[in-house]
C-alpha distance (Angstrom), angle and dihedral (degrees) to the residues before:
residue distance angle dihedral
M1 . . .
S2 3.80 . .
K3 3.82 118.1 .
N4 3.77 116.0 -124.4
L5 3.78 130.3 -155.6
L6 3.72 123.4 -167.3
I7 3.91 115.7 -170.4
V8 3.77 117.0 -163.7
E9 3.97 129.8 170.3
S10 3.68 102.9 -118.4
P11 3.79 130.2 53.7
A12 3.85 87.2 -145.4
K13 3.92 88.0 64.9
V14 3.69 89.7 57.2
K15 3.69 98.7 68.5
T16 3.76 91.4 43.5
I17 3.77 96.6 49.0
S18 3.87 93.2 43.0
K19 3.89 88.7 70.2
F20 3.80 90.2 62.6
L21 3.85 103.4 41.1
G22 3.72 103.3 38.2
K23 3.76 126.0 -168.9
D24 3.68 97.0 -27.7
F25 3.86 90.8 79.0
D26 3.72 134.6 59.2
I27 3.85 105.3 -150.1
L28 3.84 119.6 -162.4
A29 3.77 133.2 170.8
S30 3.82 127.6 -129.8
Y31 3.89 91.4 -156.4
G32 3.82 89.4 -131.9
H33 3.93 120.7 -61.6
V34 3.73 117.0 8.5
I35 3.85 93.4 177.8
D36 3.75 129.6 43.2
L37 3.76 146.4 135.0
P38 3.80 114.4 -58.5
K39 3.81 116.7 -95.3
S40 3.86 97.7 -142.3
T41 3.75 97.5 52.8
L42 3.79 138.4 33.4
G43 3.82 93.3 -106.7
I44 3.64 95.1 -156.5
D45 3.88 121.8 99.6
V46 3.93 98.3 -143.1
D47 3.81 90.6 -179.1
N48 3.80 96.1 53.2
D49 3.80 106.2 55.7
F50 3.81 91.2 -70.0
Q51 3.85 95.4 -69.8
V52 3.80 110.2 -167.0
R53 3.74 123.0 -139.4
Y54 3.81 114.8 -152.7
I55 3.86 124.5 -171.6
T56 3.67 135.5 -179.4
I57 3.80 108.8 -88.8
R58 3.80 113.5 -108.8
G59 3.77 109.1 -97.4
K60 3.86 93.3 20.1
G61 3.81 96.5 89.2
D62 3.77 95.9 95.1
I63 3.82 91.4 47.9
L64 3.72 93.0 49.4
S65 3.90 92.3 47.9
K66 3.79 88.5 51.6
L67 3.79 91.2 51.8
K68 3.84 90.3 48.9
S69 3.85 92.3 50.1
K70 3.68 92.3 48.1
A71 3.81 93.6 46.1
K72 3.89 90.0 48.9
A73 3.86 87.5 61.7
S74 3.74 96.1 45.3
D75 3.80 135.3 88.5
N76 3.87 98.9 -162.5
I77 3.94 119.8 34.1
Y78 3.74 114.2 -169.1
L79 3.78 118.9 -165.1
A80 3.70 107.0 -150.8
T81 3.80 103.5 169.7
D82 3.77 118.9 148.1
P83 3.86 115.5 -54.0
D84 3.93 98.1 -111.9
R85 3.85 138.4 78.8
E86 3.74 93.2 -81.5
G87 3.80 93.7 49.9
E88 3.80 90.1 47.6
T89 3.75 88.7 53.3
I90 3.80 92.4 49.7
S91 3.92 88.6 52.8
W92 3.85 91.2 49.1
H93 3.82 90.1 53.3
I94 3.82 93.0 46.6
K95 3.82 91.2 48.0
N96 3.69 92.1 48.8
A97 3.85 89.4 49.9
I98 3.81 97.8 47.2
E99 3.76 106.3 34.1
S100 3.86 96.1 83.0
K101 3.82 86.8 55.3
I102 3.86 99.9 53.3
S103 3.71 127.4 86.9
K104 3.82 118.7 -98.8
S105 3.79 92.8 -108.8
A106 3.85 93.8 51.9
V107 3.72 119.7 103.8
I108 3.79 129.1 -147.8
R109 3.89 115.0 -158.6
R110 3.77 135.3 167.1
V111 3.76 122.9 -120.5
T112 3.81 130.1 -177.8
F113 3.86 136.3 -173.8
N114 3.69 130.8 -178.5
E115 3.70 95.1 -151.6
I116 3.80 130.9 30.3
T117 3.76 102.3 -125.1
K118 3.88 127.5 124.9
T119 3.77 91.6 -106.3
A120 3.76 96.5 50.1
V121 3.82 93.6 43.6
T122 3.80 96.9 46.7
N123 3.87 91.8 44.1
A124 3.81 89.5 51.0
I125 3.81 90.5 52.4
K126 3.85 91.8 49.8
N127 3.80 88.0 51.5
P128 3.68 108.2 45.5
R129 3.82 123.7 162.7
D130 3.82 142.7 -173.7
I131 3.79 123.2 -87.6
D132 3.71 109.4 -78.7
M133 3.80 102.5 -126.3
N134 3.95 90.9 -168.2
L135 3.78 88.2 63.3
V136 3.80 92.6 44.7
N137 3.79 92.6 47.8
S138 3.75 92.8 46.4
Q139 3.82 87.7 56.1
Q140 3.79 93.3 42.4
A141 3.84 90.2 53.7
R142 3.92 88.5 52.7
R143 3.72 93.6 46.4
V144 3.73 95.5 46.5
I145 3.85 95.2 46.6
D146 3.80 91.3 45.2
R147 3.89 89.3 48.6
I148 3.84 91.1 48.1
V149 3.80 92.1 49.1
G150 3.81 93.4 46.2
Y151 3.79 99.2 43.9
K152 3.88 95.0 43.0
I153 3.81 100.4 44.0
S154 3.77 101.0 34.9
P155 3.84 94.9 65.3
I156 3.80 88.7 54.1
L157 3.77 89.2 55.5
W158 3.69 90.8 47.5
E159 3.81 90.8 53.0
K160 3.75 100.2 40.0
I161 3.92 102.4 35.4
K162 3.86 111.4 9.4
R163 3.71 145.5 -49.2
G164 3.92 119.3 -85.5
L165 3.75 97.4 38.7
S166 3.79 125.7 130.4
A167 3.81 141.3 -166.0
G168 3.76 128.3 -161.5
R169 3.67 137.9 174.3
V170 3.76 102.0 -107.7
Q171 3.80 93.2 25.0
S172 3.80 92.6 58.0
V173 3.85 92.7 52.3
A174 3.77 92.2 47.5
L175 3.86 90.0 49.6
R176 3.88 90.0 50.8
L177 3.83 92.3 51.4
I178 3.80 90.6 52.2
C179 3.82 92.3 45.6
E180 3.81 91.5 48.4
R181 3.89 90.5 49.8
E182 3.74 91.4 50.3
K183 3.79 91.2 50.4
E184 3.71 92.5 49.8
I185 3.87 89.5 51.3
S186 3.78 91.9 48.3
E187 3.83 93.2 48.1
F188 3.92 96.0 42.0
L189 3.77 113.6 124.7
P190 3.77 108.6 -157.8
M191 3.93 116.6 -131.8
E192 3.76 122.1 -145.2
Y193 3.81 121.0 -124.0
W194 3.77 136.9 164.5
T195 3.87 135.1 -142.7
L196 3.74 123.9 -154.7
D197 3.84 123.2 -157.6
V198 3.71 132.4 178.5
E199 3.77 126.7 -143.4
L200 3.85 108.1 -145.6
K201 3.88 135.8 172.9
Y202 3.85 129.0 -142.1
K203 3.76 123.8 178.9
G204 3.73 94.5 -21.5
N205 3.87 93.2 -46.4
E206 3.73 121.4 113.5
F207 3.82 121.1 -149.4
T208 3.83 140.4 158.8
A209 3.76 128.3 -124.3
N210 3.89 125.2 -163.4
F211 3.79 123.8 -129.1
Y212 3.88 114.6 -107.8
G213 3.75 113.2 167.4
N214 3.80 128.0 -105.0
S215 3.69 138.1 -70.7
D216 3.79 92.5 -66.2
G217 3.77 90.4 59.3
K218 3.84 145.3 -91.9
I219 3.75 118.9 -13.9
P220 3.75 116.6 -151.1
L221 3.88 117.2 -139.4
G222 3.87 105.0 -147.3
K223 3.80 98.7 164.9
E224 3.86 139.5 15.6
D225 3.81 91.4 -101.0
D226 3.90 89.0 64.7
V227 3.72 89.9 56.1
N228 3.84 95.4 45.2
K229 3.83 91.1 49.8
I230 3.84 90.4 53.7
I231 3.95 91.6 47.7
D232 3.71 89.0 48.0
E233 3.78 95.2 49.8
I234 3.83 91.4 48.4
G235 3.79 91.1 52.7
N236 3.65 110.3 150.8
S237 3.79 97.1 -18.7
E238 3.85 121.1 142.8
F239 3.75 119.9 -102.6
L240 3.77 109.3 -132.2
V241 3.76 134.3 179.2
K242 3.69 106.4 -109.5
D243 3.87 105.0 173.6
I244 3.82 139.4 5.1
K245 3.66 124.1 -162.5
K246 3.80 124.1 -179.6
S247 3.85 127.6 -179.6
K248 3.77 146.0 143.9
R249 3.84 124.7 -104.6
E250 3.74 127.0 -163.1
K251 3.78 121.9 -148.0
K252 3.78 107.5 -152.5
A253 3.82 122.5 -122.6
P254 3.84 109.6 -105.6
L255 3.73 123.0 -106.6
P256 3.74 114.3 -108.6
F257 3.81 116.5 -99.6
T258 3.83 126.3 -71.7
T259 3.88 118.8 -172.3
S260 3.86 90.4 -94.1
T261 3.83 97.9 47.7
L262 3.70 89.7 43.4
Q263 3.74 91.6 55.8
Q264 3.82 93.3 43.6
E265 3.91 96.0 49.3
A266 3.80 94.1 40.4
G267 3.89 85.6 54.8
K268 3.76 94.3 50.2
S269 3.71 101.0 38.4
L270 3.80 105.0 30.8
N271 3.82 98.9 24.4
F272 3.81 91.5 -123.6
A273 3.76 122.9 158.7
V274 3.80 110.8 -124.1
S275 3.90 89.9 -112.9
K276 3.76 90.0 53.3
T277 3.80 92.4 49.2
M278 3.79 90.8 52.6
R279 3.88 93.7 46.1
I280 3.79 91.5 52.0
A281 3.82 95.1 42.8
Q282 3.89 86.6 50.7
R283 3.90 89.9 58.3
L284 3.82 90.8 46.3
Y285 3.81 92.1 52.6
E286 3.73 96.2 42.8
G287 3.87 94.1 48.1
L288 3.73 143.3 -96.6
D289 3.77 134.0 -143.9
I290 3.79 105.7 -99.2
K291 3.72 120.7 -173.5
G292 3.78 110.1 -107.0
R293 3.69 94.2 10.0
G294 3.93 107.0 57.0
T295 3.80 119.2 -143.9
T296 3.79 105.6 -4.9
S297 3.94 132.2 176.2
L298 3.73 104.9 -130.7
I299 3.85 103.4 -170.6
T300 3.81 138.9 29.4
Y301 3.86 124.1 -105.2
L302 3.88 109.0 -45.2
R303 3.69 99.1 -149.5
T304 3.87 107.5 75.9
D305 3.78 142.4 123.2
S306 3.69 93.3 -165.2
T307 3.82 132.0 97.9
R308 3.74 93.4 -167.4
V309 3.82 116.2 124.4
S310 3.79 130.6 -160.4
N311 3.88 121.6 -106.0
E312 3.82 88.5 -120.8
A313 3.83 92.0 56.6
I314 3.83 91.3 44.6
I315 3.88 90.9 54.8
A316 3.77 93.4 45.4
A317 3.74 91.6 49.5
K318 3.86 90.6 46.5
D319 3.84 92.3 53.4
F320 3.82 94.1 45.8
I321 3.93 92.8 48.7
S322 3.74 92.9 46.6
E323 3.80 93.2 49.7
K324 3.89 93.9 41.7
Y325 3.84 101.7 38.1
G326 3.82 109.6 10.9
N327 3.73 132.1 -100.0
S328 3.86 91.0 -78.4
Y329 3.87 87.0 72.3
V330 3.78 96.1 53.0
S331 3.87 115.5 99.7
E332 3.86 118.1 -148.6
V333 3.79 92.7 -168.9
I334 3.69 115.5 105.7
I335 3.85 99.8 -138.4
N336 3.76 119.2 -157.9
K337 3.80 134.7 157.0
E338 3.79 111.9 -113.9
T339 3.72 107.2 -98.3
D340 3.83 114.3 -121.8
N341 3.76 134.5 173.7
K342 3.71 91.2 -83.4
V343 3.87 93.6 61.6
Q344 3.77 127.2 84.3
D345 3.83 105.8 -159.3
A346 3.79 98.3 -168.4
H347 3.81 93.9 116.5
E348 3.70 141.9 39.3
A349 3.71 123.3 -103.2
I350 3.81 117.6 -88.5
R351 3.84 106.5 -82.5
P352 3.83 141.7 151.2
T353 3.92 108.6 -76.8
Y354 3.78 86.9 -143.8
I355 3.83 117.8 29.4
E356 3.82 88.9 -163.8
I357 3.76 93.1 65.8
L358 3.69 103.3 87.0
P359 3.85 122.4 -158.2
D360 3.80 91.3 -111.1
D361 3.79 91.4 54.0
I362 3.78 91.8 66.5
K363 3.66 98.4 36.8
D364 3.79 96.5 101.2
S365 3.83 92.7 42.8
V366 3.79 102.1 54.9
S367 3.82 142.2 41.4
R368 3.71 122.6 -80.0
D369 3.80 94.5 -108.6
E370 4.01 91.0 46.2
Y371 3.70 85.9 53.4
R372 3.70 96.5 48.5
L373 3.86 96.4 47.1
Y374 3.95 91.5 45.5
N375 3.84 87.1 51.3
L376 3.74 91.8 53.8
I377 3.83 94.6 47.3
W378 3.86 91.7 44.6
K379 3.83 95.9 49.4
R380 3.88 92.0 41.5
F381 3.76 90.5 53.8
I382 3.76 95.7 45.2
A383 3.83 88.6 47.6
S384 3.78 89.5 52.9
R385 3.83 90.2 61.1
M386 3.80 95.0 49.9
T387 3.75 136.6 86.4
N388 3.80 124.4 -84.8
A389 3.81 119.3 -95.0
I390 3.80 115.0 -111.3
Y391 3.76 124.5 -144.8
D392 3.90 128.8 -167.2
T393 3.78 104.9 -133.2
G394 3.80 131.9 -169.3
K395 3.79 139.0 -179.2
V396 3.81 121.7 -167.1
S397 3.86 121.2 -172.5
I398 3.68 116.8 -153.6
E399 3.91 118.2 -165.0
A400 3.83 129.2 -155.1
N401 3.87 119.8 177.2
G402 3.91 89.1 -29.5
Y403 3.67 98.4 -45.6
I404 3.81 120.3 113.7
F405 3.87 129.1 -140.6
N406 3.71 120.2 -172.2
M407 3.74 138.0 -150.3
N408 3.75 122.7 -166.6
A409 3.82 126.0 -169.7
S410 3.82 133.6 -173.7
K411 3.79 125.4 -177.2
L412 3.82 126.8 176.2
S413 3.84 109.2 -119.2
F414 3.85 99.4 171.4
N415 3.77 120.3 20.6
G416 3.85 98.3 -157.5
F417 3.81 108.4 164.1
M418 3.82 91.1 -0.4
S419 3.82 87.7 75.9
V420 3.83 85.3 75.0
Y421 3.78 110.4 22.3
V422 3.83 136.8 24.0
A423 3.67 120.1 176.3
E424 3.78 118.5 -121.3
D425 3.80 96.2 -111.3
E426 3.72 91.6 48.8
K427 3.93 97.5 52.2
N428 3.83 93.0 89.9
E429 3.79 97.0 50.2
K430 3.70 110.6 139.8
Q431 3.76 123.4 -127.7
N432 3.86 125.4 -162.2
K433 3.63 140.0 155.1
L434 3.86 129.6 -131.8
P435 3.68 123.6 -121.2
E436 3.93 114.3 -107.4
F437 3.84 97.9 -95.7
N438 3.84 131.7 173.6
V439 3.75 122.6 -152.2
G440 3.76 108.0 -96.3
D441 3.81 95.5 28.5
K442 3.78 115.4 141.6
V443 3.83 116.9 -131.1
D444 3.75 124.3 -162.3
F445 3.75 122.7 -111.9
R446 3.69 118.0 -126.7
N447 3.79 110.1 163.7
F448 3.83 147.4 -30.8
L449 3.84 119.0 -119.6
K450 3.75 115.2 -160.3
N451 3.81 122.8 -177.7
Q452 3.85 136.5 -177.8
H453 3.70 120.6 -134.4
F454 3.75 138.7 176.4
T455 3.78 127.4 -148.9
Q456 3.69 117.2 -106.7
P457 3.76 132.3 -128.4
P458 3.85 120.7 -113.3
A459 3.83 111.5 -81.2
H460 3.75 120.3 -101.5
F461 3.77 114.3 -101.2
T462 3.79 116.9 -95.6
E463 3.71 118.3 -164.3
S464 3.81 88.0 -103.0
S465 3.97 94.8 51.4
L466 3.83 89.4 43.8
V467 3.83 91.9 52.7
K468 3.89 89.2 48.1
M469 3.87 89.9 54.1
L470 3.78 94.6 45.9
E471 3.68 90.0 51.6
E472 3.76 96.1 46.0
D473 3.81 89.6 51.6
G474 3.76 93.6 48.8
I475 3.86 91.3 -118.0
G476 3.84 113.5 158.3
R477 3.77 121.0 -40.5
P478 3.81 128.1 -70.3
S479 3.82 91.4 -109.8
T480 3.91 87.2 60.9
Y481 3.87 95.6 53.2
A482 3.78 97.2 81.1
P483 3.89 96.3 50.1
T484 4.01 88.3 43.4
I485 3.71 95.0 53.7
N486 3.89 91.6 42.8
T487 3.70 91.0 51.3
L488 3.90 92.1 52.8
L489 3.75 89.4 49.0
N490 3.73 95.1 45.6
R491 3.80 94.8 48.7
R492 3.82 87.5 50.6
Y493 3.82 90.8 -120.9
I494 3.73 87.2 128.2
T495 3.82 135.7 18.1
K496 3.78 130.2 -151.9
E497 3.82 120.5 -136.2
K498 3.80 111.2 -176.5
K499 3.84 98.0 -44.7
N500 3.83 99.4 -29.2
L501 3.73 125.7 101.2
F502 3.90 119.1 -140.6
V503 3.70 127.5 -172.3
T504 3.88 118.4 -125.9
E505 3.68 130.3 -139.8
L506 3.75 89.7 -105.3
G507 3.87 89.5 49.3
N508 3.89 91.5 53.4
A509 3.87 88.2 49.7
V510 3.76 93.8 51.3
N511 3.78 93.6 44.6
D512 3.82 91.8 48.5
M513 3.85 93.3 50.3
V514 3.89 93.8 45.2
K515 3.67 90.6 44.4
K516 3.77 94.6 50.3
S517 3.80 98.2 46.8
F518 3.87 103.9 24.2
S519 3.78 103.6 36.0
D520 3.87 94.3 158.7
I521 3.85 91.7 55.7
V522 3.86 93.0 57.8
D523 3.83 93.6 41.2
E524 3.77 110.4 105.5
K525 3.83 90.9 -151.3
F526 3.81 91.4 55.7
T527 3.84 90.1 51.0
A528 3.79 94.1 44.6
N529 3.75 92.1 50.0
M530 3.73 90.1 49.9
E531 3.80 85.6 57.0
K532 3.73 91.6 53.5
D533 3.71 89.8 48.6
L534 3.78 90.6 52.4
D535 3.82 87.7 53.8
E536 3.69 89.3 52.6
V537 3.77 90.8 54.7
E538 3.90 88.5 48.5
K539 3.77 89.3 54.8
G540 3.83 93.3 48.5
V541 3.78 94.4 -113.9
I542 3.77 97.7 120.8
S543 3.67 138.0 17.3
W544 3.81 119.3 -101.6
K545 3.82 93.9 -127.8
E546 3.79 88.4 51.6
I547 3.81 85.4 74.3
L548 3.82 92.2 50.3
Y549 3.82 91.5 49.7
K550 3.77 89.8 53.2
F551 3.85 94.5 45.2
Y552 3.75 109.8 37.1
P553 3.96 112.3 56.0
N554 3.89 90.2 58.8
F555 3.83 92.4 40.1
E556 3.95 88.3 51.5
K557 3.75 91.2 55.5
E558 3.80 93.3 47.9
V559 3.96 88.7 52.8
E560 3.72 92.9 52.4
K561 3.89 93.5 45.1
A562 3.80 88.4 49.3
Y563 3.75 93.0 51.3
N564 3.84 92.9 51.3
E565 3.84 102.1 36.3
L566 3.83 109.9 31.9
E567 3.86 117.1 97.2
K568 3.69 123.4 -139.1
I569 3.79 117.9 -97.0
K570 3.84 121.1 -148.2
I571 3.69 113.7 -140.8
A572 3.93 122.4 -168.3
E573 3.79 111.0 -107.9
E574 3.81 117.1 -103.9
V575 3.86 103.6 -107.2
S576 3.88 117.0 -147.0
E577 3.84 128.7 -155.6
E578 3.83 90.3 -121.3
K579 3.86 115.9 106.7
C580 3.83 125.5 -135.6
D581 3.79 107.4 -109.7
N582 3.80 90.9 -142.9
C583 3.82 105.3 46.2
G584 3.77 105.9 6.3
A585 3.86 95.9 -118.5
N586 3.92 118.1 144.8
L587 3.82 106.0 -98.9
I588 3.72 119.5 -121.5
V589 3.74 128.4 -140.0
K590 3.83 112.1 -108.8
Y591 3.96 130.8 178.0
G592 3.83 124.2 -127.2
P593 3.71 135.8 171.4
Y594 3.79 90.2 -78.5
G595 3.75 98.1 43.9
K596 3.73 133.8 -92.6
F597 3.92 126.1 -6.5
L598 3.79 134.6 168.6
A599 3.84 120.0 -109.4
C600 3.67 138.3 176.6
P601 3.97 113.7 -98.2
N602 3.85 90.0 -139.9
F603 3.84 92.3 71.8
P604 3.08 125.2 173.4
D605 3.78 93.2 28.4
C606 3.76 90.0 49.3
R607 3.83 116.2 31.7
F608 3.86 96.5 -178.6
T609 3.86 113.6 141.8
K610 3.78 136.3 166.9
P611 3.74 137.2 -175.9
Y612 3.89 119.8 -82.3
I613 3.78 107.8 -120.9
E614 3.85 115.5 -144.2
R615 3.85 109.2 -165.5
T616 3.65 124.3 -145.9
G617 3.76 105.7 -164.9
F618 3.78 92.8 -122.8
L619 3.80 126.6 116.0
C620 3.84 117.7 -121.5
P621 3.94 104.8 -102.9
Q622 3.82 89.0 -150.3
C623 3.76 107.4 53.5
K624 3.83 94.9 17.7
K625 3.86 88.1 -148.8
H626 3.81 111.0 79.0
E627 3.78 136.6 45.8
I628 3.77 129.7 -95.3
I629 3.77 110.0 -112.8
K630 3.80 131.8 -162.8
L631 3.88 114.4 -114.5
R632 3.83 139.8 172.2
T633 3.80 132.1 -137.3
K634 3.81 119.2 -128.9
K635 3.70 87.1 -95.5
G636 3.81 90.9 54.5
R637 3.76 99.4 -107.6
I638 3.88 112.7 146.0
F639 3.81 120.5 -121.7
F640 3.85 135.1 156.5
G641 3.73 129.0 -118.9
C642 3.79 138.7 164.0
E643 3.84 115.8 -86.0
D644 3.82 90.2 -129.6
R645 3.83 105.6 86.5
D646 3.78 88.8 -151.0
C647 3.77 91.3 64.6
D648 3.75 114.7 78.9
F649 3.86 98.9 -157.2
K650 3.73 114.0 140.8
A651 3.64 135.5 165.3
W652 3.85 142.5 164.2
Q653 3.76 91.2 -131.5
I654 3.85 137.2 15.5
P655 3.93 106.6 -84.9
K656 3.75 109.9 -104.3
D657 3.81 91.9 -120.9
A658 3.75 98.9 43.5
E659 3.78 111.8 138.9
K660 3.81 120.2 -114.3
L661 3.64 116.2 -124.2
N662 3.68 93.5 -148.8
V663 3.88 118.0 15.1
D664 3.78 97.0 -168.0
N665 3.77 103.5 47.2
E666 3.74 112.2 55.8
K667 3.88 113.6 -147.8
T668 3.71 115.7 -148.3
M669 3.66 115.6 -132.0
C-alpha cells in the first residue's frame, strides 16, 4: 500500500481533515510560511535581474525537517495549503525544499479545496495538479515590490523623522486617505439651512408633512427669512390634497459575504476590529470541536472577492428555506455581483459549510464571538437565497397657496429575506402608513414647525468604512486590510477612539514626507493599477519581472533624491503614564534594535529605562490572574509571557483557548 502525505498550513486543519482521510494518510502542518525573504537584509539583488534570496524562517527549521522526513517515507505528497496566491507560494517553497529528499518514484502534487468537507477534500485528492507558477509569480511580484518599498523608504523615515517607522505600498495609501479625511473635517465650514414642517389633522388623525417647494421644483431654505416668507405667503390658505401616488418597492436580498463585506458588517453590527473578524473566521474555517460532530469546519474559505456560490449549496439552501419558511420565500434568481477587474473569482463567497448546522446548534461548543460571527455568516447566506422584501409605499402632496408639502410612507408587506437577516444600517428603518386620502380633500392646519440646521463634516473613518473605500478604489486585497490597519495602529500613525480612526502628529509627518517624495506610492491609481498588473501575471499574460522593470528605475531615483533633499522633522516624543523610578518624570517611548522601550526624558542625567509592555487582552492560562503580554528575545524574536514575573508561562503564540479579558473591546497588539 502506498504511503500518502498531505501538507496543510494550519494545525487546526489536521484534526478536521483526519476524519475524512483515515489511516492511509499522514497529515502535517507547515504552520504557514516556512521559507521567506530574510528579515535582516533586502534579499533581492536589484542589480542582477531582481534575483530573490529565500531562506528558512527562523524557528521553522524543525518543522521543515519533519516535513522532509515524512516526505522521504511517502509515495504521494499532496500540498494542500490555502487556495490562494500565498498558499500556492507556500506549496512551491515546500516542494522546492523536499523534492531532493524524496524517492525517484514519489510524486508531489498540489490540491486545493474551498471548503473542508469530506466531498471537497476527497475530490481534490482525486484531481491533483501541478504548482501554478502564474499564481506563485503573482505573489512573488507583490512580495518583492512590497519588500523594496518597505526596505527602501523606511530607513529614510528613520533618518529624517525617528527610528522604528515604516512605509508600505498599501499602508501608505491607507494613511493618506485617513490624513485627507481628517484635513477635510478640520477645514469644514458648516452651512446653515432650515426645514419647515406642517402639522395637519384629517378625520381625527394627526400627521406631519415636510416642505418641498412649488410646482416648479424644490425650494432651498437657506435662512430663517426664507421660512418666514413662505409662512407669511401661505397665511390662512387652505391645505388641499393635490396628488396621491401608491406603489410597491422591492428591497433586494443581500449578496453573500465576501472578505471585505464580512469585515465591514462585522465591524458595524458586532463591533469587531477587522483583525478580530479575520482571526475568528480563520478558526471557523479550519474547524472547531462541535458537540456530537467532533472537529468540524463551519464556513468556506474566508479570503475571497467573489459572491459566486456552488450549485450544491444553492440546492441545500433551497431545501432548507422551503421547509422552514415555505416556497414563497425561495429565490430562483442566481444573484451575483458583476465581476470587474478588481474581483478575483477563484473562490466561492463566504458561506456555511453545512446549512443544516444552525447557529444555535454550536452555541454551547464555541466562544461567544465565534458564535456571533457564525450566526452573521449563516443568516447572510440564507438571506441571499431568499426572495426580496416588498414594501407598500405612498406619497401624498398637499398644497397651500401654491406651496407643496409632502408625506412619504413605507410599510413592509412581505418580509422575504428580512425574516432572517437585516443589515445593521437598516435596523432603524421607520415604517408608517398614510391616511386614506382622496385628491381634493381638505386637511386642517394645526401648526408650523421650523428648525435650524447646519451641514455636517464627513464622518471620521472607522475600520469598516476605510475597508469599504480601499475595496472601492481597488487598493490592495481584502486579505491585506487587517495587517494594514494593524500596522498603522501599532506604528502610532493613527489611533482609534471607540470606532473612529484619528491620525496622529507622527502619522501626518510620515504621510507628508512620503507624499512629497514618493507621490506614486501614495496614489491610489498607482496601487490599483499594480493590482491589475498582478492579476495579469496570475493569468499568464505578462511576466512578473516586467512589473519590476516598470516600477523600480523611477522609484530608485526617488529614493536617492529623498535621501539628499528631505529635511529632518522633529516629532514630539510619545509620553507614557509610567513614572521614572529615579526622578519621577513621565517616561517616554523610545525605539531600539529590538523594538520599543520606555526611557527617562531627562537622559543623560537620568539613564533609567524599563521594558515597554504590549498587552494582548488575554488572561494567562497558567496563573489565571494576570494578562499575557508581548515580549521579545535578545535576538528580537517575538514571544508571549505572563506580566507577572513569578509566573513562568511562555509561548510563541497566544494559546488558541486563551480567555479574552474583554470580549467586546478588541485590544490591538
